[in-house]
TORKE-339367 format. One record per atom (N, C-alpha, C): x, y, z; residue in one letter; atom name; residue number from 0. Coordinates in Angstrom, 3 decimals, padded with zeros to 6 digits. Example, Ala and Ser with C-alpha at 12.3 -4.5 7.8 and 13.67 -1.06 7.14 Angstrom:
REM TORKE-339367
+----------+----------+----------+--------+-------+-----+
|       xx |       yy |       zz | residu | atome | num |
+----------+----------+----------+--------+-------+-----+
|  013.190 | -005.690 |  007.800 |      A |     N |   0 |
|  012.300 | -004.500 |  007.800 |      A |    CA |   0 |
|  013.200 | -003.300 |  007.800 |      A |     C |   0 |
|  012.850 | -002.250 |  007.080 |      S |     N |   1 |
|  013.670 | -001.060 |  007.140 |      S |    CA |   1 |
|  012.900 |  000.030 |  007.870 |      S |     C |   1 |
+----------+----------+----------+--------+-------+-----+
REM end
This chain:
REM TORKE-339367
+----------+----------+----------+--------+-------+-----+
|       xx |       yy |       zz | residu | atome | num |
+----------+----------+----------+--------+-------+-----+
|  000.792 | -001.154 |  000.212 |      M |     N |   0 |
| -000.004 |  000.069 |  000.079 |      M |    CA |   0 |
|  000.747 |  001.394 | -000.097 |      M |     C |   0 |
|  001.838 |  001.242 |  000.787 |      P |     N |   1 |
|  003.084 |  002.390 |  000.824 |      P |    CA |   1 |
|  003.374 |  002.769 | -000.715 |      P |     C |   1 |
|  003.693 |  001.773 | -001.377 |      Q |     N |   2 |
|  004.068 |  001.766 | -002.697 |      Q |    CA |   2 |
|  003.002 |  002.447 | -003.533 |      Q |     C |   2 |
|  001.851 |  001.986 | -003.614 |      A |     N |   3 |
|  000.903 |  002.461 | -004.467 |      A |    CA |   3 |
|  000.721 |  004.064 | -004.025 |      A |     C |   3 |
|  000.621 |  004.252 | -002.763 |      C |     N |   4 |
|  000.470 |  005.741 | -002.415 |      C |    CA |   4 |
|  001.485 |  006.567 | -002.892 |      C |     C |   4 |
|  002.767 |  006.050 | -002.823 |      L |     N |   5 |
|  003.987 |  007.014 | -003.585 |      L |    CA |   5 |
|  003.835 |  007.201 | -004.885 |      L |     C |   5 |
|  003.319 |  006.245 | -005.735 |      R |     N |   6 |
|  003.288 |  006.055 | -007.030 |      R |    CA |   6 |
|  001.999 |  007.048 | -007.541 |      R |     C |   6 |
|  000.905 |  007.299 | -006.710 |      T |     N |   7 |
| -000.192 |  007.636 | -007.316 |      T |    CA |   7 |
| -000.700 |  009.249 | -006.546 |      T |     C |   7 |
| -000.356 |  009.410 | -005.231 |      E |     N |   8 |
| -000.625 |  010.485 | -004.528 |      E |    CA |   8 |
| -000.147 |  011.799 | -005.393 |      E |     C |   8 |
| -000.567 |  012.945 | -005.565 |      P |     N |   9 |
|  000.012 |  013.877 | -006.351 |      P |    CA |   9 |
|  001.066 |  014.556 | -005.651 |      P |     C |   9 |
|  001.068 |  014.525 | -003.851 |      Q |     N |  10 |
|  002.130 |  015.423 | -003.380 |      Q |    CA |  10 |
|  003.493 |  014.087 | -003.497 |      Q |     C |  10 |
|  003.347 |  013.030 | -003.777 |      H |     N |  11 |
|  004.480 |  012.141 | -004.068 |      H |    CA |  11 |
|  004.683 |  011.905 | -005.461 |      H |     C |  11 |
|  003.898 |  012.203 | -006.286 |      T |     N |  12 |
|  004.411 |  011.963 | -007.836 |      T |    CA |  12 |
|  004.976 |  013.122 | -008.415 |      T |     C |  12 |
|  004.824 |  014.265 | -007.599 |      D |     N |  13 |
|  005.663 |  015.438 | -007.824 |      D |    CA |  13 |
|  007.227 |  015.153 | -007.569 |      D |     C |  13 |
|  007.221 |  014.244 | -006.545 |      L |     N |  14 |
|  008.718 |  014.117 | -005.904 |      L |    CA |  14 |
|  009.415 |  013.074 | -006.464 |      L |     C |  14 |
|  008.670 |  011.822 | -006.533 |      Y |     N |  15 |
|  009.171 |  010.622 | -007.375 |      Y |    CA |  15 |
|  008.668 |  010.211 | -008.558 |      Y |     C |  15 |
|  009.731 |  009.734 | -009.534 |      D |     N |  16 |
|  009.516 |  009.405 | -010.992 |      D |    CA |  16 |
|  009.288 |  008.102 | -011.118 |      D |     C |  16 |
|  009.887 |  007.147 | -010.001 |      K |     N |  17 |
|  009.821 |  005.643 | -009.824 |      K |    CA |  17 |
|  010.035 |  005.454 | -008.411 |      K |     C |  17 |
|  009.110 |  004.368 | -008.036 |      V |     N |  18 |
|  009.229 |  003.440 | -006.673 |      V |    CA |  18 |
|  009.184 |  001.961 | -006.917 |      V |     C |  18 |
|  010.162 |  001.593 | -006.240 |      W |     N |  19 |
|  010.504 | -000.023 | -006.108 |      W |    CA |  19 |
|  010.358 | -000.624 | -004.865 |      W |     C |  19 |
|  009.938 | -001.566 | -004.699 |      L |     N |  20 |
|  009.884 | -002.477 | -003.355 |      L |    CA |  20 |
|  011.329 | -002.874 | -003.424 |      L |     C |  20 |
|  011.773 | -002.904 | -002.352 |      W |     N |  21 |
|  013.317 | -003.255 | -002.134 |      W |    CA |  21 |
|  013.879 | -004.509 | -002.836 |      W |     C |  21 |
|  013.014 | -005.603 | -003.045 |      M |     N |  22 |
|  013.584 | -006.603 | -003.593 |      M |    CA |  22 |
|  013.354 | -006.574 | -005.074 |      M |     C |  22 |
|  012.674 | -005.645 | -005.597 |      E |     N |  23 |
|  012.559 | -005.236 | -006.908 |      E |    CA |  23 |
|  013.481 | -004.314 | -007.678 |      E |     C |  23 |
|  014.155 | -003.629 | -006.638 |      Y |     N |  24 |
|  015.171 | -002.665 | -007.110 |      Y |    CA |  24 |
|  016.110 | -003.106 | -007.811 |      Y |     C |  24 |
|  016.481 | -002.587 | -009.188 |      P |     N |  25 |
|  017.460 | -002.860 | -009.871 |      P |    CA |  25 |
|  018.582 | -002.514 | -009.452 |      P |     C |  25 |
|  019.324 | -003.451 | -008.400 |      R |     N |  26 |
|  020.554 | -002.799 | -008.098 |      R |    CA |  26 |
|  021.865 | -003.576 | -008.623 |      R |     C |  26 |
|  023.047 | -003.124 | -008.713 |      P |     N |  27 |
|  023.900 | -003.825 | -009.303 |      P |    CA |  27 |
|  024.861 | -004.959 | -008.615 |      P |     C |  27 |
|  024.662 | -004.957 | -007.551 |      D |     N |  28 |
|  025.165 | -005.487 | -006.370 |      D |    CA |  28 |
|  024.140 | -006.545 | -005.719 |      D |     C |  28 |
|  024.407 | -007.811 | -005.054 |      A |     N |  29 |
|  023.525 | -008.384 | -004.206 |      A |    CA |  29 |
|  023.697 | -007.988 | -002.545 |      A |     C |  29 |
|  023.213 | -006.617 | -002.616 |      R |     N |  30 |
|  023.224 | -006.210 | -000.994 |      R |    CA |  30 |
|  022.152 | -007.046 | -000.265 |      R |     C |  30 |
|  022.512 | -007.304 |  000.986 |      T |     N |  31 |
|  021.524 | -007.871 |  001.916 |      T |    CA |  31 |
|  020.353 | -006.757 |  002.382 |      T |     C |  31 |
|  019.300 | -007.472 |  002.919 |      D |     N |  32 |
|  018.120 | -006.517 |  003.268 |      D |    CA |  32 |
|  018.583 | -005.962 |  004.642 |      D |     C |  32 |
|  018.503 | -004.566 |  004.678 |      T |     N |  33 |
|  018.753 | -003.615 |  005.934 |      T |    CA |  33 |
|  017.935 | -003.130 |  006.559 |      T |     C |  33 |
|  016.711 | -003.836 |  006.171 |      G |     N |  34 |
|  015.467 | -003.026 |  006.820 |      G |    CA |  34 |
|  014.699 | -001.809 |  005.737 |      G |     C |  34 |
|  015.279 | -001.933 |  004.739 |      I |     N |  35 |
|  014.736 | -001.135 |  003.536 |      I |    CA |  35 |
|  013.624 | -001.491 |  003.095 |      I |     C |  35 |
|  012.408 | -000.983 |  003.074 |      D |     N |  36 |
|  011.166 | -001.561 |  002.418 |      D |    CA |  36 |
|  011.044 | -001.067 |  000.787 |      D |     C |  36 |
|  011.053 |  000.277 |  000.572 |      L |     N |  37 |
|  010.998 |  000.630 | -000.839 |      L |    CA |  37 |
|  012.360 |  001.479 | -001.301 |      L |     C |  37 |
|  012.443 |  001.813 | -002.363 |      V |     N |  38 |
|  013.455 |  002.710 | -002.976 |      V |    CA |  38 |
|  012.738 |  003.681 | -003.919 |      V |     C |  38 |
|  013.063 |  004.942 | -003.968 |      A |     N |  39 |
|  012.224 |  005.744 | -004.682 |      A |    CA |  39 |
|  013.414 |  006.682 | -005.520 |      A |     C |  39 |
|  013.122 |  007.142 | -006.712 |      R |     N |  40 |
|  014.113 |  007.915 | -007.309 |      R |    CA |  40 |
|  013.329 |  009.248 | -007.506 |      R |     C |  40 |
|  014.246 |  010.406 | -007.104 |      T |     N |  41 |
|  013.740 |  011.761 | -007.309 |      T |    CA |  41 |
|  013.251 |  012.121 | -008.422 |      T |     C |  41 |
|  012.336 |  012.912 | -008.912 |      R |     N |  42 |
|  011.956 |  013.062 | -010.233 |      R |    CA |  42 |
|  013.112 |  014.169 | -010.925 |      R |     C |  42 |
|  013.482 |  015.305 | -009.875 |      V |     N |  43 |
|  014.153 |  016.342 | -010.460 |      V |    CA |  43 |
|  015.781 |  015.920 | -010.621 |      V |     C |  43 |
|  016.367 |  015.400 | -009.550 |      I |     N |  44 |
|  017.656 |  015.137 | -009.721 |      I |    CA |  44 |
|  018.038 |  013.642 | -009.736 |      I |     C |  44 |
|  017.153 |  012.877 | -009.894 |      G |     N |  45 |
|  017.480 |  011.435 | -009.906 |      G |    CA |  45 |
|  018.294 |  010.756 | -008.694 |      G |     C |  45 |
|  018.007 |  011.571 | -007.417 |      E |     N |  46 |
|  018.904 |  010.633 | -006.591 |      E |    CA |  46 |
|  017.734 |  009.440 | -005.955 |      E |     C |  46 |
|  018.444 |  008.588 | -005.381 |      Y |     N |  47 |
|  017.793 |  007.412 | -004.826 |      Y |    CA |  47 |
|  017.599 |  007.824 | -003.354 |      Y |     C |  47 |
|  016.465 |  007.201 | -002.927 |      V |     N |  48 |
|  015.736 |  007.528 | -001.471 |      V |    CA |  48 |
|  015.266 |  006.000 | -000.959 |      V |     C |  48 |
|  016.036 |  005.620 |  000.193 |      S |     N |  49 |
|  015.419 |  004.556 |  000.901 |      S |    CA |  49 |
|  014.593 |  004.974 |  001.874 |      S |     C |  49 |
|  013.511 |  004.027 |  002.051 |      I |     N |  50 |
|  012.047 |  004.127 |  002.655 |      I |    CA |  50 |
|  011.751 |  002.976 |  003.434 |      I |     C |  50 |
|  011.426 |  003.259 |  004.863 |      R |     N |  51 |
|  010.881 |  002.070 |  005.567 |      R |    CA |  51 |
|  009.317 |  002.428 |  005.777 |      R |     C |  51 |
|  008.898 |  001.469 |  005.919 |      C |     N |  52 |
|  007.232 |  001.462 |  005.869 |      C |    CA |  52 |
|  007.065 |  000.775 |  007.337 |      C |     C |  52 |
|  006.207 |  001.151 |  008.258 |      K |     N |  53 |
|  005.633 |  000.615 |  009.418 |      K |    CA |  53 |
|  004.205 |  000.830 |  009.318 |      K |     C |  53 |
|  003.511 | -000.087 |  009.808 |      F |     N |  54 |
|  002.158 | -000.230 |  009.964 |      F |    CA |  54 |
|  001.689 | -000.493 |  011.421 |      F |     C |  54 |
|  001.176 |  000.128 |  012.159 |      Y |     N |  55 |
|  000.951 | -000.246 |  013.551 |      Y |    CA |  55 |
| -000.512 | -000.494 |  013.905 |      Y |     C |  55 |
| -001.241 | -000.434 |  013.011 |      G |     N |  56 |
| -002.754 | -000.806 |  013.118 |      G |    CA |  56 |
| -003.817 |  000.328 |  013.579 |      G |     C |  56 |
| -004.902 |  000.398 |  013.843 |      E |     N |  57 |
| -005.777 |  001.503 |  014.217 |      E |    CA |  57 |
| -005.639 |  001.957 |  015.452 |      E |     C |  57 |
| -005.331 |  001.070 |  016.474 |      T |     N |  58 |
| -004.819 |  001.548 |  017.754 |      T |    CA |  58 |
| -003.490 |  001.559 |  017.982 |      T |     C |  58 |
| -002.828 |  002.736 |  018.272 |      P |     N |  59 |
| -001.360 |  002.806 |  018.575 |      P |    CA |  59 |
| -000.877 |  002.301 |  019.761 |      P |     C |  59 |
|  000.199 |  001.738 |  019.838 |      L |     N |  60 |
|  001.010 |  001.128 |  020.903 |      L |    CA |  60 |
|  001.062 |  002.192 |  021.995 |      L |     C |  60 |
|  001.079 |  001.785 |  023.062 |      P |     N |  61 |
|  001.009 |  002.964 |  024.231 |      P |    CA |  61 |
|  002.565 |  003.746 |  024.221 |      P |     C |  61 |
|  003.676 |  003.158 |  023.589 |      W |     N |  62 |
|  004.760 |  004.039 |  023.686 |      W |    CA |  62 |
|  004.982 |  004.625 |  022.236 |      W |     C |  62 |
|  004.054 |  004.306 |  021.377 |      L |     N |  63 |
|  003.931 |  005.213 |  020.155 |      L |    CA |  63 |
|  003.308 |  006.454 |  020.183 |      L |     C |  63 |
|  002.381 |  006.521 |  021.215 |      R |     N |  64 |
|  001.453 |  007.627 |  021.601 |      R |    CA |  64 |
|  002.153 |  008.797 |  021.924 |      R |     C |  64 |
|  003.519 |  008.299 |  022.733 |      A |     N |  65 |
|  004.364 |  009.453 |  023.241 |      A |    CA |  65 |
|  005.089 |  010.024 |  022.230 |      A |     C |  65 |
|  005.150 |  009.527 |  021.117 |      I |     N |  66 |
|  006.025 |  010.375 |  020.046 |      I |    CA |  66 |
|  005.527 |  011.236 |  019.400 |      I |     C |  66 |
+----------+----------+----------+--------+-------+-----+
REM end
């Protein structure tokens, strides 16, 4: 779902021209998974951004409310 949001919501499509799941990201070497969920390429200068996605459900955990 976060990948779809980054690909379709106007505030994100203005920023990113491509969004991959980490396992689909075309990388030249076989890096291991380091907690990255998505990789996006910025539209204007072509930088790559690593993105972590978290979902905590409708009721936040007690410690999360403090953040």
